[in-house]
Structure formats: C-alpha cells, structure tokens
N, C-alpha and C positions, 0 to 999 in steps of 0.2 A: 717221794710218795705221791702216787697219782690220786687225784680226787675225782669222784664220780657222784652224779646226782641221783639220789634215792627218792623215788616217788613217795609222797606221803600217803598214809592209809586213807585219808579223806578223799584225795584225788583218785586213788584206785577205785574207791567205792562209787564216786561220781561217774567214772568211765564205765563201770559195770552197770550202773543204773541206766546210763544212756544207751548202752548196747542192748540191754534187756528191753528198753522202751522201743528201740528201732526194730528189734526182732519181733516183738508183739505187734507193732504197727504193720510191719511187712507181712506178717502171717495173716492178719485180718484183712489187709488190702487185697491180697491175692485171693482169699476166700470170697470176698465181696465181688471182686472182678469175675471170678469163676461163676458165681451165681448170676450176675448180670449178663454175662456172655451166654450162659445156657438159656436164659429167658430170651435174649435177643435173637439167638439162632433158631429158636423154635417158633417164634411168632413175628417179632418186629422185623428181623432181617428178612424173613420170607416175604413179608408184606412189602418191604422196600424193594426187593428184587423184582417181585411181580409188578409193582407200580412202575418201575423203570421200563420193563418190557412193554407194558400197555401204553405208557407215554410215548415211547419211541415207535410203537406200532410193529413190534416184532411178531413173528409167527407164534402160534400156539403149540406147534409140534404134532398136530394131528392132520396135517394137510395130506391130500391124496394126489398122486400123479394123474394128470389129465383132467383135473378139476380146478376150479378157481381157488387161488390161495391168497386172495386179497384180505387185508386186515383193516378194519375201520379204526378211527382215532378219536372216539368220544372223550376219553380221558384227556388227551392233549387239547382238544377243542374247548372243552369246558374250563380247564385250568387257564388257558391263554385268554379266553374271553373275560374271565373273572380277574385275572392278573392285571389286565389293563386298567380296570376300574380301581383296584386297590392301589396301584402305582400312582394313579392320578390324585386320589384323595390324600395320599401320604406325601406327595412331592409337588403339589401344584402351587406352593407358596403360601404366604400368610403365617399366622401364628398357630402352632400345633401343640406346644407344651405349655401347660398351666400349672402353677404351684398353688397348693391349698394351704395358705397360711392360717395359723391358729390364733394369732394375736395381731393386734393392729400395728404394733411396731415392727412386725416382720414383713409388712406389705412392700416396703422398698427393697428388702432383700429378695423377696419372692419375684418381683418384676425383673431384677437383675439376674436371678438364677434362671428364669425362663429364657431370657435372651441368650445367656451364656450357653445353656444346654442345647438350645436349638443351633447355635453356631458350632458347637462341638460336633453334633451329629451330622449336620448338613454341609459344613464348611471345612472343619478340621479333619473330618472323616468322609469317605465316599458314601454319604447317606443314602443316595438313590439306589446304588447297587446293593448295599448291605440290607436295606429294608426289602428290596425286591427278592433277594436270596431268602430272607427270613419268611416272606410271604409264600414263595414258591415251595420251600421245604415243607411248610405246614399243609399246603394244599395237596401235595403229592404224597407226603410221608407221615401224615398225622401230626407231626410236631416239627416246628422250626426252632432253632436255637441261636441266640446271640450271646456273646461274651464281652465284658468290659474290663480292660486291664490298664493300670497306670504304668506308663513307661517313663523312666527317669531320663534326665538329659543325656544326650550322646555327644561326645566331643571328637574333634578331629585330632590327628596326631600332633603332639607338642612341637613347637618351633621356637627357635632362638632369635631374638631381636637385639641387635647391637647398635651402639652409637646413638643412644637416645638421650635427650635432655629431660629436665624436670617437667616441663610443660607437656611433652609427649607422653611421659610416664603417667601423669595425672589424667590425660585424655584416655589412655588405655585403661586405667583403673575405673573410669566412669563408663566404660563400654559394657553394657549388660551381657553381651554375647561373647565375652572374653574373660578367661580366668588366668591369673598370674600364678605360676607354680613356683618360680624361684627368681631371685634378682641379685645383681652384682653391681655395686657402686664403685668398683675399682677404676679410678680415673686413668691408670697407667696401662690399661688393656691395649691390645693391638689395634682394635677398632676405635677405642676412645669412648668416653661417655659412659652411659649406663647400659647394662645388658639385662634382658629379661627372657625367661623361659615361659611361654604362654601356650594356651590351647583355646581354640574357638569352639563354640557350640555348633554342633552339626544339626541337631534337632532339639527343640526345647522339651521340657517335661510336659507330657500331654497324656490325654486319655485316648486309648485306641479301642475301637469297636471291631469285633471279629465275628464272622458268621461261621458256625460249625456245621459240617455235614451231619445229618442225623445218624449215620452209621458210625460216627466217631464219638458218640455220646454213650456213656455207660450208666444204666439205671437198673435197679432190681425190679422184679415183676410186680411187686405190690406198691410201687411208687404212686403217690397221690399228688404231691406238690414238689416242685423243683427245690424249694427252700426247706421243706420239712422232711425230705427224703434222707435216709440214713447214709446212703452212698451215692456219689455222683463222680463219674470219671470222664475225662476228656482226652482225646488222642492228639498229640502234636507230632508231626513228621518233620524231623530235623536231620541234618547231616551229622555223622559221627564227630567230625572235627568241631562243629558248632556246639555240640553237647559238651565236649571236653573243654572248650573255651568258657562256656557258661558255668560249668561246675569244675573248676580246676583241681579242687581237693580230691575228686574222684576220677581224675584223668586216666590213671593207669588201669583202673577197673573198666572204665568206659571203652578204652582202646582195646582191651583184651576180651570184652564181652562178645559172645558169638551167638546169642539167642538161645542158649541151651535151657533157659528157664521156662521157655514157652511149652504149652501143652501140645498134644498131637494134632488136635483139630484146629481149624482156622480161628485165630484168636482176635483178629482185628477187623472182622467183618469184611474180609477181602472179597468174598463173593458179591457183596453189595457194590463194592468199588469196581469190581469187574463189570457189573452191569452199567455202572455210571460211565465207565470208560470202555464200553463194549467195542468201540472202533479202534482201540489201542491194545495190541497184543505184546507190547514190550514188557519184559520182566524188570520192574523197578528195583528189585532187590539185588540184581546182578550189577556189580560195579568193580572195575579193576582197580580203582583208587579206594583204599580203605577209609581214608579221611572223608571222602565224598559219598560214602555209603549212607543210604537213607534208613534211619531207624525211627521207631515209634516210642515217644516218651509219654507216659501217662501222667496227667495232672488230675489228682484225685482229692475228693473232699469226703471225709469220713467222720461221723459223730461217734466218738469213743472216749472213754475215761482212761487216760493214760497216767494222770497224776494221782489217782486214787482218792479224789475228793468226793466221789459219789455223784458227780454231775458230768455228763458227757460233753466234751468240748468239740468244736469243729476244727479238725486238723486238715490242713492243706499239705499235700506231699507231691513230689515229683519222683517218678520211678521209671527205671529202664530195666524191665524184666525183674530180676532179683536184686538189682542195685537200687537202694534208696538214696536218691540224689540230694533231697532236701525235704524238710518237714517243719511246719510252724503252725501256730494257732491263729485262726482268722475269725472274723465276725460273721461272714456270709460268703457264699459262693458267688461268682460274678455272672451267672447265667440268667438270661431271660428267655421265655418260651411261650408258645401259643399253639392252639389246635383249632381247626376250622369248626368242628362240630363237637361240642363238649358232651361228655357222658358223666353225669354226677358221680362223685366218689371214685373216679378212675382217672389216672394221669393221661393215658392214651385215649384220645377221642377218635373221631372218624375223619378221614381225608376225602377229597373228591374222588380219589381212586376207589375208596371203599364203597361208595354209593353210586358209582358209574361203571365199575369193571364188569358187573354181570350184564348190564345193558350193552356194553361194548361187545361182549362175547355173543349175545343174542343178535346184535346188529351185524356182526361179522358173519354168523351162520346164515342169516337171511340174505345178506348181500351176496355171499358166495352162491347160495341157491338161486337167487335171481339172475346172477351173471351166467351161471351154468345153464339155466333155462333159456336165457336170451341166446347164448352161444349155440345151444341145440336147435333153437328155432331158426337161426341163421344158416347153420351148417346141418342140413337134414341128415338123419340116419336112414339107412336103407337096408332091407333084407334081400339076399340074392341066393340063387340055386347054386350050391357049391359043385354040383355034378356037371353043370353046364358052363360055369364061369371060373376062371383061374383066380384063386384067392390071392396069389402073389403077383398078379398081373396089374393092368392099368387101374383096376378098381380101387387099389390102395394108393393111387397117386394123389399127391397133395395139391396138384395144379387144377385150377378151375377150368372146365371145358374139355377135359381129357376124354377122348372117344374110347368107349369100352365095347369090345366085340363080344357077342354072345351067339350061341347056337340056337336058332329058333327065334321066336318072338320075344323082344325085350320085356313086354308086359308080363310074360309068364316067368321070366328069369329074375327080374329086379322089381322089387315092390317097396315104395317109400313107406316108412313107419309114421303114420299120422294118427291124430285123435288123442284122447286123454285130456287131463286138466291143463289149463293155462297156468303153469307153475310160476312163470315170471310175474304175471300180474298179482298172483297171490303173495309172492315174496315181497313185492314193492308195497302192497297194502299193509302187510305185517310190519314192514320196516317203518312205515309212517306211525304205526302204533308205538313202536319202540322209541322213536324220536319224540313223540308226545310224552311218553313216560320219562324220558331224559329231561325234557324241559320242566316237567312238574317237579322233579327231584332237585335240579340244580338252579332253576330260576333263569337260566340263560336261554331265552326263547328266540326264535327266528325273527319275531316282530321287533324285538328290542336290540337286535344287532345292527340295525340300519334299515332305512326305508327303501322299498322298491315299489314298482307300479301297482302290484297286486295288493299291497298293504293299504294304499290310499283308496280303498273302495268302500262300498256301502257297509260291508261287514267289518271293515277296519277303519273307521272314521278317526279323526284326530282325538276325540274324547275316548274312544275305545282303546286307541294306542296308548293314551296316557294311563288308563286303568291297567292295561297290560304291563306297562313299564313299572308302575308302582307295585304291582303284584310280584313281578320278577325281582325287583330290587329288595323286597322284603326278606327273601332268603339270603341274598348277598349282604344286606345290611346287618343281619344277625352274625354272619361270618366276620364282617368288618368290626363289629362290636367286640367279638372275641379277640381279634387282632389288636384292637386298641387297648383292651384290658392287659394283654401280654406286654405290649409296649409300655404301658403305664408303669407296671411293676419293674420293667427293665430300666426305664428312665429314672425312676426313684433310686435304683441301685447306682446308676451312673452319677446321680447327684451326691449320694453318700460317699462314693469313691473319690470324687473330686474334693469334697469337703475334708476328707481324711488325709489326702495326699498332696494337694497343691499347697506349697509352703511359701509362695510368693505371688505377688499380683501379676496379672498378665493383661497386656493391652491387645485388643482385637478390634476389627472393624465390623460394627453391627448397624444395619439400617443406614449406611452411608456415613456414619460417624465413628470415630475412634473412641472406644470405651475401655475402662480399666476395671477388671473384675478380681476381687480378692476374697475367695471363699473361706478364708480363715476366720472371718467375722460372722459367717452365716450360721443359721440354725440348721444343723444337719438332719433334724427330724421332720423337715418339711416333706410332704408327700406330693409327688408329681403325677399329673394326668396328661396322657397323650390324647388329644382331641381329634376325633375322626368325624367329619361331617357326613351328610347323606350322600349316597351314590348318585341320586338323580339331581344333577346340577340345576336344571330348570325348576324343579319342584322346590329345591332349597332356596333358589334365588327369589322365587315368588314369596316364600315365607319371610325371607330377609326384607323384601320390599314392604311387606305388610307391617313388619316391625318398625321400619323407618317411617311409614305413614302414621302409625300410632304414636311414635315419638313426636312427630310434627304436631299432631293434635294436642298432645299434652303441653308442648312448648307454647303453642298458640293460646291455649286456655289458661295456663298458669304462669307463663312468662319464661324467659331463658334461664332464670336463676332458681327454678323450682327444684325441690329435692327428689322428685320422681324421675325426671330425665335430666341428669347432670351433663356437664360438658364432657366428662370422661365417658359417659354412656354413649354420647353422640360420636366420640372418637372411635370407640369400639365398633360401632356400626360402620364407620368409614373404613376401618381396617378390614372388616369382612367384605365390604364392597371391592376393595383393592385385591383381596385374595381371590374372589370370584373372577376378577378381571385378569388374573394371572400375574399380578404384581406383588412381589415379596416385600418391597420397600415402600411402606406407606408414607414414610417421611418425605418422599419425593413429591407427594401430592397434598398431604395434610400435616399440620404441625400440632403435636399434642400440647395442650395447655398445661404448664407445670403448676404444681401446688404453690400457694402463697404462704410466706412465713407468718406465723401468728405474732402479732405485736402486743406488748403489754401496755399498762396504763401510761408508762413513760415513753411509749413509742419504740422501745427497744424490742428485738426479737425474744420470744420466750424460749428457753432452753429446756429440753427434756432432762430431768435430773438423773435418769437411769443410763441413757445413752450419751448424754452430753451434746447432742445435736439439736439444732433449732427445730421447734415444732412447726409443722406445716398444716395447712388446711386446703381443701379443694378450692380452686378458683371459682368465684361467683360474681356475676355482674352486680353493680350497685342496686340496692333495693328500690323497688318501684312504689310510688305513693298511690293512695286511694284515688280513683278517677274523679270522684266528687270533690275531694279536697284539692286535687290538682286543678280542677276547673275553677274553684274559688280563688286559688292562688293566681291562676292565669288572669282571671277577671280583675283582681286587685292590682296585679302587676300592670294590666292594661290601663286601668284608671290612673294609677300612679304615673305611668308613662305619659298618658294624655295631659295630666295636670303639669307635669314637669315640662312637657313640650310647650304648653301655652305660656308658662312662666318664662321659659327660655325665649319664646317668640317675642313677648313684650319687652323683655330686657334687650333683646336684639334690636327691636325697633327704636327704643330710647337711645341706645348706644349709637344706632345709625344716624339719628337726628343730630346728636351731639357731634358725631364725626363729620356730618355734613356742614354744621356751623363752623367748626374749627377749620374745616377744609376751605370754606368760603373766605374766612379771615386770612388764612394763610395764602389763599390765591390772590386776594386784593393786595396784601403786603408784598407778595412776590411780583405782582404786576407793577406797583409803584416803584419798587426797587429796580425792576427791569427798565421802566421808563427813565428814571434818574440815571441809571447806568448807561442807557442808550444815549441820553443827552451828554453825559460825561464822555462817552466814547466818541460822539460826533465832534465835540469841542476839541478833544484831544486829537482827533483825526485831522481837523482843520489846522490846529497849531502845528501838527506834524507836517502837514502839506506845506504850510508857509515856511517852516524851518527847512524843509527839503528844497523849496523853490529858492530861498535865500542862499542856501548852501550851493545850489546848482549855479546861481548867478555868480556867486563869489568864485566858485570853481571855474566858471567860464572866463571870468575876468582874469583869474590867475593864469589860466591857460593862455588867454590872449596876450597878457603881459609877457608870459614866458615865450610866446611865439614871436612877439615884437622884439623881445630882447635877443632871441636867437637870430631873428632876421637882421637886426642891426649888427650883431657880431659877424654874421656871415657877410654883410655888406662891407663892414670894415675890413674883414679879411680879404675880400675881393679887391677892395680899393688898394690895400697894401700890396697885394699880389700884382695888381695892374701897375702900381707905381714902381714896383721892383722890376717888372718886366720893361717898363718905359725906360727906367734908368739903365738897365742892362742893354736895352736896344740902343740907347744913345751912346753908351760906352762902346758898343761894337761899331756903331757908325763912325764915332770919332777915331777909333783905332784903324778902321778901314781907310778913312780919309788920310790919316797920318802915314799909313803904309804906302798909299798911292803917291803921296807927295814926295816921300823919300826916294822912291823908285824913279820918278820922272826927272829930278834935278841933275844927277851926274851925267846922264845921256846928253844933255845940252852942252856940258863943258867939254866933252871929248870931241864932239863935232866941231866946236869952235877952235880947239887947239890943233886939231888935225888938219885943218885946212890951212 
C-alpha cells in the first residue's frame, strides 16, 4: 500500500493567505508605479531631459540654415563653478560628522560613532565620487539620491586542507577571515593528519553607499518627504543570470520572463537615459546571451496594511515586472535626498537648470544675433542689376578678390548695402545684461571666479572684492545648507543601519591608529549632523582666528584650568586649524588629552553602576592659589630658607674647625710615625748593607778558596802528567839504548871470526 502526504487544512489556509497577500501587494505596487511613472513622464522626466540638453549645450531645434547655430552653456558653467565649491567643503579633510548625544553617558559612544561613520563614507566607500554625484544630480535635476545598504560577508569558494596537525588547526580556528565548514580527524587518510574544508572571507560585512540616478527613482506626484511618502521605487539593472542566482526560488519564472507585463509606453524613463547617454546609440536590450540580458528589478517601499491590524506597515519588495521576487517588513527606506532650492510643502524644489535655462535661451538668441551681425559686417551684402550681371557667374564665387565683369559702369550695376542699426553692438550690450541677471540669480560672479588685471582697479578694490565675494557666497551657502541637511538625514540612516546589522566588532585605522568599533552597544537613537563650513575659506579662517584669540584671552585671564575654555575646547580649535590646512589627521600634529579617571576616598577608581565602566572627568591642571597667599607663602619660605641657611653655615664652620684640629693631630701623629719609620728604615738599610757586604766578602773568600783549590788540583794534575811523560820518555830512551846495544854486538863477532 503506497503512502502519500496529505496537506493539512491549516497549511492550505496559510498558503492561500500568502498568495492573497502577494496578489494584493503586487496589484498595489503596479498601481503605485503607474501613478508615479505618469507623474514622472509629464513633468520630472521632461525636466530631466531638458536639463541634460542644456547642460551638454545641444541645439534647440529652431536653427536656420545660413545663420549662426551656436548654443551658450550657462547651465553648464553655473553648475561646474558651484560644484567645485561644494566638493571642496565636503572633501577637504577634517571632521564633518557630529553626533547629538542626549545623555552624558552617550558621549563616548557618540565620539566613536562620528569617527566610524566618517571612515565608512570616505574610506570604506568612494566618498568623494558618491558625494559629488549626489551634489551634481541635485544641481541639475532638482533632486539627488543616495542609498545605504548592508552587505553581508562574501566568501570565496570552499577549499580542502589536508595533513594538518592540532596546532595548525587551532591557528586556523583563530583566523577571523576563515570559516571551517567540515573536519575529518581520520588519522589513516591518504594524506595523513587532519583534513578541513574551509572558506575564506572575500569581503567583510560592510555598509555600501550607492548613488541613484534621478530617473531611476519612483515617487508619486504629491510626495512631500522621502520618508513620509507612501510609495518609493528604485530601479536596479541586473543581468538575468544574476537575478536568478539571487532569487533561486523564482529561477524558472525569471528565466522565462519576457517583459510581457510592461505597459506600452516607456516604463523606465528610457528617454531620460537616452539623453544621459546621447553619444551611445547601442541597444542595451539586445543580447544574444539570455543569461547576460540586462533587466530592471524594482526595489519598492510601500506603506500598506497587509495583516489587517489597521496600521500600515512599510513593506520592502523586489519585483521583476509581474514576478514578486521578495517582500518583507522594514523600519525605513535607505534613501537620502536633497534639493538646491527648497519650495515649502513640496518635495521637488528648483535646480540650477530651472533658474538659468531661460537666461541660457536668451543668451543663445542674442549671441547668435551678434555673430550674425558681425558676419554680415565682415562679408558685406551687395545689390546688383540682374539684367546686366549674370547671377550664376563670378558674383556667386566664394573666393575673395574674384573679378566680376559687368556691362557698363560698375557703380551703376553693383551697389553695397550699407546703413541701418549696428546690430552687433546692440546684441553684445544686451548680452551683458543677461550675464548680469545670471550672476544675480546664481551668485557665480565673474569677480569671484578669479582675479584679473581689471578687477584690481579703483572700482574693484580689495575691500570691494571681499564684499562681492560675501554677497556671491550667500546664495551658494544657502544651497550648501540644504545639501548639509540632506546629508545629515542620510548619515543618521547610515548610523541606524550599522547599529541594526553589524553583529561583530570591526577594527579599522582612524587618525593613524587602529581602533575597534562595536555598534552593538551603541544607542541607535542618536541623531547625526553633517557639518558644512562656509564657502569663503578666508572669511571662515578669519573667524576661526578670532575664536582662537578670544580663547587665549580667557586662558590668560582665568588660567589654563578654567571651565570656560577647557583643554578639549582648545583641541577642537586645533582640529579646525588642521582642516583648513588640508590635513585630515590632526593626531599627527596635536594629541588630544584623555579624560582622567575619578578616584574615590580610598584612591580607587569610581565605577559607574549602570555601565560598569570607570567614571572619568576632563583633564584639568592642578588648581592655582591666590596670588596674595602665594606671595605670603613665598616670603615665609624665603625666610625659612634664609634661617636654615644661616644655621647650616654656623654648623658647617664649627664642624670645619673640629675637622681642622683633628686633621692637625692626625698630621702630627703621622709625621712622628713617619720619622720613626724613616729611622727604622735607615737602620734596617745599614744592617742590610753590612749583611750584604759580609756576605759578599764571604762569597769572595769562598770563590778565592775554590779558585785556589782548583788551581792546586790543576797543578797536581799537570805535575802528574809531567811525571808520567818523564817516565815514559825515560822508558823510551832506555828501550832505544837497549835496542842499539843489541844490534851493535854480533857485528863485531862475525868480523873477528871471519878473518
């Protein structure tokens, strides 16, 4: 018997409720999008296209052949001159983000949040480019938009590590950028040791800041605030394969979607994008690779009551045409926005294009008229007698100096057209009036764009130029305040997003030092302010110097430990000086004095019972005494020192006399001892000399006796040797005589007998 799972009635009911919820949400989203698109295409989109055309200096479409077709660029020039100022004050270094803490114990958190948010915007994100895009979009299109999104960790592909020992495994476990997915302690594996399957972090969890093009933002026509608006939509352009990978549960629907749910008219403000990319005529929708086809996903925020509790919740959804990819309830949308010129009780204000486009049009007309007049004055027009001159002949030649034959007198056949008004001069004079009106509207005057030789004249002295600069900056500073207000709201959102999503501490380098930030312990209700200083750097620097001089006066009058100008106030002044000098890292030049722990009666630090952290207080120098009391103390100390000095001198003199007497006695005793020792030494020396002389005499006698004895022995030996020699000589003589006698006797006998 086969068994099959039968869905419970409760589960079927939950699925039906979910489907009804999605159908209701999808229907409302499409209706809101349709309303917002209708509004955008009637007013906002038209303004955006016109703004791009005027910024790029495109033609108006009413140009005539044979006449000047030049187009002036007042919109471009005004935006670019202001854009430089705003880029400088937003990116010139120093501290730009400040937290408004509501309680004293939040002060430490607020300072940490300020440093961390500034690092997120300008170091972890391309802050310069993002803020520049934000500023440009507002100046040209009435509204600029920024979005803040929390991106979870991204990991690399898993890899297998084999042949590891316990120490290596522990080292890998302590690596914060590595996650162990599986492990095998089989000691009999082919590689031996421990095997791990790990993956490394490709990018940490972080906050990403995105700049949205104004044509990619959907709002209804009666919007007043980006946060209070009922519907907000954002366009994300992604490849079909990327969308399918991000929402795998809807993969089949995504790959099969062909855009059939779109309405007949342009739904995604493609007309505006065509003007933005007017030099690119490639059809981005044409792709031979289905997975690489670019599609538009709508991220939408709608206030609607889906659960029937009578209170509209803010629902965030992602939608591809008729396919609802995802929906969830959120606290707020991630957008920040600003407008250059606010209109009360209206979301869309005015852009630079709005209040300079008419002047650009007038300037274009006058410039064309002036150029036409100049051209006509250079290339004169002439009237001729058609009955006497061939109209198709040399008279129509474009070459200067061509000879024209006529029948009769040339004065009667050809007549120059002269006279009338000098239209070129009139056009240039009118053009100067238009330029003056442009300067009055925008505040971007010729005198404040840089100095030339004519500006340093009697009419434009240094003081006059300063007044012109201040007047011109007034309009731009108002625009900068609106920009700062929009950034303040956005940075507050960034702070809340970080507090809600960052679940671990992160170490970053701030001010040349590594700091650890853990927003989990911070108060998420803190409000952030994006500080924008004045546009006139010299004027602001003069004001800063006046503040520094006033601080020095207070310190000189009340001392360095006064409560009016503390050591922290002075450090803030040093920070501003470094910022004006273009240095972001104040710690390289000045060190902030840390707070001192509060000590109790027993000398131990006092601990805050609520936070468990030691209580601290601002550093202060030791308290200074009253000058009069200080003088009395100094005089008393001087008298005491003088008395002590006299006493010490008398004691020293007495001790010196005693030391002299003792030294004299010791010297006499030493002298007597030396004399006695000298006498003893002399007697001992004499005795020693006598002993040595006696010993020498004895030694001489001994040596003489030994010599005499040796001489006697030698004499005796010589005598014995002489005696032996004498005896031997006698014996030889006797033998010789005997031999001679024996040889002579027989000879005598023979002679006698023979005869």
